[in-house]
N, C-alpha and C positions, 0 to 999 in steps of 0.2 A: 486546514493546511492543504494546499493544492497537491503536494507530492503524495500525501496519504490518499487523496481521491484517486489519483492516477496509478499509484503503485501501493495498494493496500497490502499490509503485511500478513494478515490472517484470512482464512476462509471459515465460514460457519459450517459445522457438521451437526447433523441431527439424526436420531434413530427413528425409523418408521415405527409407529406404535400399533398399527393394525393394517392388515392387508387392504389395499386400495388401488384404484387406477387413477392416475393423474395425467391428463392430456395424452392418453394413449400408452402410457408406460405403467406396467404392473409393478407395484411396490409391495413387498412382503414384510410382515412384522419382523423387526430385527434388522432389516436392511439399513445401511447407512447412506445418507444423502449429503453431498458436499455442495454448498452454495457459495461460490467464490464472490467475495464482496466487490471484486473488480467489475462484475457485470453491472452493478448499479453505477459505479463511477465512470463507466464509459457509455452510458445510455445517452444517445444523441437527442432523445426527447427531453432529457433533463439538463444536458450541458451542450453548449455550442462547441463544435469541433472538440469532442471529448478526448481524443487521443493526444491533443496538444497540451503541454504543461504551460499554464499561464500563471505565473507567480501571483499576480494581483487579482486573480479570479476569486469571486466569492463562492465558497463551497460549503454552505451550511448543511446540505443534505447528504453528504457522503456517509457511507455506512462502515467505514474502516474500524470504528470502535463498536460496531453493533448498532442495534436499534431497540427501542421499547424495553421490555423486561430483560433483554439480553445485552443491554449496553454495558460497556466496560466501566467498572467503578473507578478504575485508576486512570481514565482517559485524560483528566486534567493534569495529573502529574506527568504522564507520558508526553503530552504536548509541551509542557514546560521543559522537560528534559531535552526534547528534540530541539526546541527553540534555543536553549542555552548552548547545546552542542554546536548547532549551525552558526550562531553568533560568534562563539569563541573560535571555531575553525576559521571562519572568514576574517576575523580580527587578526589571527596569527598567520594564516596562509591565504592571503587574498587572491593570488593568481595561481591557479592549478588547473590541470587537465588530466584526462586519461592518457595513458601511454599511447603514442601514435600507433595506429593499426588495431587498437583494442575494439573488440566487438563484445558488448555486454551480453551475457547469457543468464537466463533465469531458469529456475526450477520451481514448480508449483506443487501444491498439495494443501495441507492444513496451514502451512506457513510458506510465504514467498521467500525464496532464497536467491540472492545474486551470486553467481559463480565468481571465484576469485578474479580480481583484476588489479592493475597497478595504476596508482595516481602519481603524477610527477609534478614537481615545482622546483623553482630555483631556490636552493637552500638559503642563499644570500638575502632573499626577499622575505624570509620568515621573520616575524615580529615576536618579541617576548610577551 
């Protein structure tokens, strides 16, 4: 799903197991390292114009659900839930937008958060 590539929800955190230097940075045992999954999703060596959302783009390599032994066991259910949500939203509320003048704001950390915003649509266009 292209939106998960561009706007991953979680970042991977790991604990340093032993003192070491990594590319000039001294890491001590017990330090925590946060690896934002967005870094892979916006890698221009991997994706052409990575900051653009292209709904038809094939994104088989994104790491939004982890990779290898750290892959999310619930990823298939999560994808299904997201697909059903989007399909139902678009079926019931096909024409919507952000409130004029809205500037989306994000907060990052272990989980991506979108700050509160308002979505508007003509209630008469809502379908059952």
